[in-house]
Legacy VTK file of the C-alpha trace (Angstrom):
# vtk DataFile Version 3.0
C-alpha trace
ASCII
DATASET POLYDATA
POINTS 350 float
17.279 5.130 -1.600
15.570 5.467 -5.181
11.842 6.015 -4.933
8.970 7.656 -7.164
8.162 10.547 -4.888
8.591 12.108 -1.690
5.589 14.069 -0.619
4.044 13.296 3.026
0.446 14.197 1.382
0.475 11.825 -1.740
-2.437 9.479 -1.354
-0.288 6.734 -2.838
3.329 7.539 -1.917
2.549 9.370 1.317
3.789 6.084 3.377
7.297 6.422 1.930
7.943 9.716 3.876
7.451 7.905 7.088
9.689 4.782 5.972
12.349 7.312 5.423
11.897 9.083 8.497
12.194 5.847 10.417
15.141 4.743 8.314
16.997 7.880 9.210
16.058 7.472 12.871
17.386 3.754 13.443
20.440 3.742 15.420
22.328 1.723 12.918
21.954 4.290 10.076
24.184 7.082 9.780
22.244 9.015 7.153
19.842 8.445 4.158
20.156 10.137 0.864
16.913 9.943 -1.161
16.722 10.511 -4.969
12.974 10.981 -6.433
11.432 11.445 -9.431
9.319 14.284 -8.033
9.351 15.774 -4.791
6.241 17.395 -2.702
5.801 18.400 0.665
8.284 16.925 3.318
9.502 17.424 6.644
12.470 14.812 7.221
15.298 14.634 9.728
18.546 16.602 9.400
20.254 13.307 8.394
18.382 13.224 5.043
18.921 14.826 1.621
16.485 14.792 -0.982
17.132 15.573 -4.616
14.410 15.298 -7.392
14.965 14.505 -11.206
12.255 17.058 -11.510
9.392 15.857 -12.630
7.382 18.362 -10.621
9.118 20.950 -12.436
7.998 19.621 -15.931
11.207 18.042 -17.029
11.468 16.013 -19.851
12.834 12.331 -19.651
16.454 13.531 -20.832
16.666 16.243 -18.475
15.165 13.916 -15.544
18.391 11.519 -16.238
21.013 14.486 -16.132
19.116 15.318 -12.872
19.728 11.596 -11.605
23.322 11.471 -12.598
23.960 14.668 -11.009
22.546 13.722 -7.577
23.938 10.189 -7.353
27.253 11.459 -8.301
27.277 13.708 -5.507
26.504 10.936 -2.923
27.847 7.402 -4.456
31.234 8.088 -2.727
29.553 7.896 0.981
26.901 5.076 -0.083
27.047 1.741 1.493
23.669 0.255 0.154
21.520 1.404 -3.046
17.916 0.942 -1.860
15.514 0.973 -5.084
11.957 1.193 -3.734
9.529 -0.508 -5.809
10.718 0.814 -9.774
12.845 -1.670 -11.244
14.011 1.074 -13.660
15.737 3.107 -11.262
17.973 0.016 -10.227
18.751 -0.532 -13.967
19.457 3.312 -14.268
21.708 3.292 -10.893
23.854 -0.123 -11.882
26.650 1.651 -13.631
27.478 3.592 -10.382
26.846 0.364 -8.232
29.213 -1.590 -10.498
31.908 1.487 -10.544
31.782 1.977 -6.923
31.271 -1.827 -5.815
27.977 -0.832 -3.976
25.359 -3.514 -3.250
21.701 -3.071 -4.568
18.531 -3.952 -2.813
15.316 -3.896 -4.529
11.788 -3.662 -2.736
9.113 -5.097 -5.033
5.655 -5.804 -4.513
3.670 -6.816 -7.271
2.506 -9.591 -9.180
3.705 -8.224 -12.644
6.772 -9.422 -14.204
8.611 -7.653 -17.235
11.786 -7.110 -18.692
12.738 -4.192 -16.270
12.182 -6.263 -13.321
14.203 -9.039 -14.681
17.156 -6.832 -15.535
17.030 -5.283 -11.897
16.687 -8.646 -10.288
19.711 -9.773 -12.146
21.537 -6.534 -11.093
20.449 -6.626 -7.192
22.271 -8.619 -4.696
18.883 -9.032 -2.774
15.268 -8.413 -3.153
12.865 -7.770 -0.352
9.161 -8.110 -0.415
5.802 -8.093 1.800
4.767 -11.652 1.186
5.799 -14.747 -1.153
2.974 -13.872 -3.209
4.352 -10.204 -3.398
7.266 -11.492 -5.839
6.738 -13.787 -8.482
9.739 -14.349 -10.104
11.752 -17.577 -9.217
14.628 -16.259 -6.985
16.851 -17.161 -4.443
17.620 -13.858 -3.687
14.349 -12.922 -1.987
13.897 -12.087 1.498
9.999 -11.865 2.831
9.989 -8.906 5.594
6.238 -8.187 5.594
5.034 -4.614 5.326
5.694 -1.407 7.695
2.771 0.422 9.017
2.827 3.484 11.124
0.747 2.273 14.012
0.738 5.606 15.649
-1.439 6.695 12.966
-3.772 3.894 11.915
-5.284 3.284 15.612
-8.912 2.056 16.311
-11.385 4.840 17.482
-12.740 5.341 20.821
-15.921 3.241 19.522
-16.953 1.514 16.722
-18.287 3.514 13.997
-22.144 4.415 14.520
-22.733 4.526 10.627
-22.814 1.219 8.762
-20.247 2.604 6.040
-18.330 0.317 4.030
-14.889 1.700 2.901
-12.508 0.924 0.012
-9.284 2.282 -0.256
-7.470 2.229 -3.769
-6.589 3.555 -7.046
-9.363 3.307 -9.404
-8.411 0.396 -11.392
-10.201 -2.578 -12.912
-7.908 -5.076 -10.470
-9.526 -3.938 -7.792
-12.974 -5.053 -8.779
-15.171 -2.060 -7.550
-17.924 -2.853 -9.702
-18.397 -6.237 -7.781
-18.413 -4.379 -4.620
-20.940 -2.048 -6.117
-23.176 -4.646 -6.961
-22.587 -6.522 -3.726
-23.778 -3.056 -1.861
-27.201 -3.033 -4.226
-28.109 -6.792 -3.433
-26.813 -5.941 0.642
-29.415 -2.757 0.536
-32.276 -5.189 -0.984
-32.157 -7.266 2.236
-34.201 -6.482 5.279
-32.378 -4.548 7.860
-29.620 -3.228 5.767
-31.355 -0.284 3.759
-29.020 2.096 5.654
-25.609 0.767 4.160
-23.269 3.235 2.101
-20.146 2.696 0.080
-17.362 5.161 -0.116
-14.382 4.750 -2.328
-11.143 6.632 -1.793
-8.848 6.403 -4.545
-8.137 8.378 -7.657
-7.930 7.659 -11.273
-5.033 6.534 -13.119
-4.111 7.175 -16.809
-4.007 3.407 -17.341
-7.885 3.400 -16.627
-9.338 6.733 -18.216
-13.142 7.257 -17.807
-13.351 4.384 -15.112
-14.593 6.364 -12.481
-17.704 7.410 -14.669
-18.327 3.848 -15.364
-18.760 3.253 -11.803
-20.982 6.169 -11.261
-23.127 4.671 -14.415
-23.006 1.193 -12.684
-24.442 2.582 -9.386
-26.843 4.763 -10.906
-28.208 1.412 -13.223
-28.651 -0.238 -9.813
-30.383 2.409 -7.995
-27.723 2.789 -5.507
-26.171 6.144 -7.011
-27.021 8.192 -3.929
-25.341 5.601 -1.575
-21.983 5.349 -3.166
-19.514 7.934 -2.769
-16.133 8.539 -4.985
-14.315 10.476 -2.745
-11.210 10.295 -5.455
-7.735 10.631 -4.192
-7.461 11.503 -0.189
-4.149 12.545 1.207
-2.205 9.890 3.055
-2.566 11.950 6.417
-6.340 11.671 5.887
-6.650 8.057 5.474
-6.844 7.070 9.169
-9.605 8.998 9.857
-11.441 7.710 7.086
-10.906 4.261 8.821
-12.236 5.392 12.299
-15.623 6.280 10.291
-16.112 3.008 8.646
-17.832 -0.283 10.021
-16.106 -2.298 7.441
-13.611 -2.031 4.460
-13.540 -4.104 1.450
-10.757 -5.111 -0.892
-11.433 -7.338 -3.580
-8.034 -7.597 -5.554
-6.994 -11.125 -6.343
-4.460 -13.149 -4.887
-0.849 -11.980 -5.561
0.328 -9.854 -2.698
-0.036 -8.188 0.814
-1.962 -4.972 -0.118
-1.088 -2.748 2.637
-4.462 -1.039 2.817
-5.918 -4.093 4.195
-3.113 -3.883 7.010
-3.680 -0.324 7.562
-7.783 -1.011 8.112
-7.120 -3.951 10.531
-4.695 -1.821 12.348
-7.340 0.867 12.801
-9.621 -2.196 14.262
-11.929 -1.936 10.907
-12.747 -5.516 10.107
-11.639 -6.114 6.252
-13.813 -8.229 3.690
-11.227 -9.538 1.358
-10.948 -11.763 -1.798
-6.886 -12.387 -1.828
-6.117 -15.690 -0.056
-2.753 -14.181 0.900
-4.663 -12.800 3.763
-5.730 -16.062 5.331
-3.001 -16.584 8.045
-3.560 -12.826 8.952
-7.191 -13.061 9.341
-6.879 -16.585 11.588
-10.032 -17.867 12.713
-11.883 -15.059 11.731
-11.701 -15.699 8.291
-14.717 -17.627 7.946
-16.576 -13.931 8.611
-14.130 -11.846 6.201
-12.541 -13.911 3.234
-14.627 -14.308 -0.071
-13.892 -17.816 -1.710
-15.631 -16.631 -4.779
-15.524 -13.097 -6.647
-19.445 -12.967 -6.971
-21.632 -10.060 -5.432
-23.551 -12.577 -3.704
-20.593 -13.829 -1.728
-19.188 -10.374 -1.113
-22.755 -9.407 -0.057
-22.864 -12.494 2.228
-19.318 -11.571 3.968
-20.139 -7.711 4.482
-23.597 -8.780 6.097
-21.700 -11.119 8.328
-19.777 -8.047 9.740
-22.549 -5.461 9.465
-24.860 -7.950 11.096
-22.926 -7.975 14.248
-23.878 -6.066 17.359
-21.741 -3.157 17.778
-19.797 -4.648 20.787
-19.152 -7.756 18.795
-17.650 -6.041 15.790
-15.570 -4.030 18.186
-14.202 -7.284 19.627
-13.407 -8.738 16.204
-11.540 -5.381 15.363
-9.433 -5.729 18.465
-8.468 -9.022 18.060
-7.275 -8.033 14.110
-5.561 -4.917 15.249
-3.485 -6.870 17.799
-2.727 -9.473 15.356
-1.370 -7.135 12.640
0.361 -4.693 15.209
2.418 -7.441 16.462
3.763 -8.585 12.789
3.782 -5.529 10.698
4.712 -2.396 13.038
6.862 0.289 10.869
9.737 -0.109 13.699
10.081 -3.708 13.286
9.921 -3.452 9.626
12.476 -1.215 9.203
14.981 -3.283 11.564
14.303 -6.338 9.534
14.986 -3.928 6.323
18.180 -2.699 8.120
19.222 -6.214 8.812
19.155 -7.123 5.256
21.507 -3.888 4.212
24.063 -4.979 6.706
23.890 -8.599 5.351
24.712 -7.299 1.779
27.462 -4.741 2.822
29.094 -7.752 4.783
LINES 1 351
350 0 1 2 3 4 5 6 7 8 9 10 11 12 13 14 15 16 17 18 19 20 21 22 23 24 25 26 27 28 29 30 31 32 33 34 35 36 37 38 39 40 41 42 43 44 45 46 47 48 49 50 51 52 53 54 55 56 57 58 59 60 61 62 63 64 65 66 67 68 69 70 71 72 73 74 75 76 77 78 79 80 81 82 83 84 85 86 87 88 89 90 91 92 93 94 95 96 97 98 99 100 101 102 103 104 105 106 107 108 109 110 111 112 113 114 115 116 117 118 119 120 121 122 123 124 125 126 127 128 129 130 131 132 133 134 135 136 137 138 139 140 141 142 143 144 145 146 147 148 149 150 151 152 153 154 155 156 157 158 159 160 161 162 163 164 165 166 167 168 169 170 171 172 173 174 175 176 177 178 179 180 181 182 183 184 185 186 187 188 189 190 191 192 193 194 195 196 197 198 199 200 201 202 203 204 205 206 207 208 209 210 211 212 213 214 215 216 217 218 219 220 221 222 223 224 225 226 227 228 229 230 231 232 233 234 235 236 237 238 239 240 241 242 243 244 245 246 247 248 249 250 251 252 253 254 255 256 257 258 259 260 261 262 263 264 265 266 267 268 269 270 271 272 273 274 275 276 277 278 279 280 281 282 283 284 285 286 287 288 289 290 291 292 293 294 295 296 297 298 299 300 301 302 303 304 305 306 307 308 309 310 311 312 313 314 315 316 317 318 319 320 321 322 323 324 325 326 327 328 329 330 331 332 333 334 335 336 337 338 339 340 341 342 343 344 345 346 347 348 349
């Protein structure tokens, strides 16, 4: 498995640690060798090895390539499948070993962006696996849709609906998340009688691609008069995210259509209704989409949907959360996801 980071506490990559654990414990998997760009805290089964390219040690690109070559040379002769997780570049770099030792390649990719590295990795891979038809937009007959794998033991509903009317948004601070619209919606919502107590918390770290975005969000909240009611939590360790959901009355994800964002699935699995703009979630929401889907990306529409959920009695909101949780647990449990993934591995090795 080739992946960016193995670190069970990483806010963005912590879930990959659980994937490796589940793969290693699958009855049809003998062992997993992981090569990652950087390594953090991990505790994995004994049939897992982890080798880092050394970014956490400050290695430059050339040294990282040397470490990658050393790592793959150690394991390639016992490898049945190369699994490239999310970063197409790793598949491209591993291609000489895959071709020389006749090892099939499976690429996991869930993003609307199509670039040269993805096209190269797609050409080199025997199969591409993705979360939904919208998650991989390059036309291809190599694609298998297998959904997401969510650790349902961690993301569970709380014993009772959240007492506070807190809106939670989880995801990196990036313009594509449309946090400005969400903050404006909060301001509109708090101006309505009966919603003066509503707060917003955003759990997500800054990215190099959007420097100063957090300062712009704070400035917007200040200008709209809701600065005291908007909390930017920064990057939250992956293990702490389930606890955040259990404190929230509703979550919001305003990313556009183009993939099945796993944080929405995690929210629903936690029994927390999610207001979304992404049409991909309509089948998941089912009959409850009328309460949760924003047909327009406007503060007024988002405020209306949030009001629909927050205006429910706690028992009614709990029943809504329970319906959504049951739906996603049936479709997106980690163990069933890993079984589908292993089935793809078996197909390409045959």
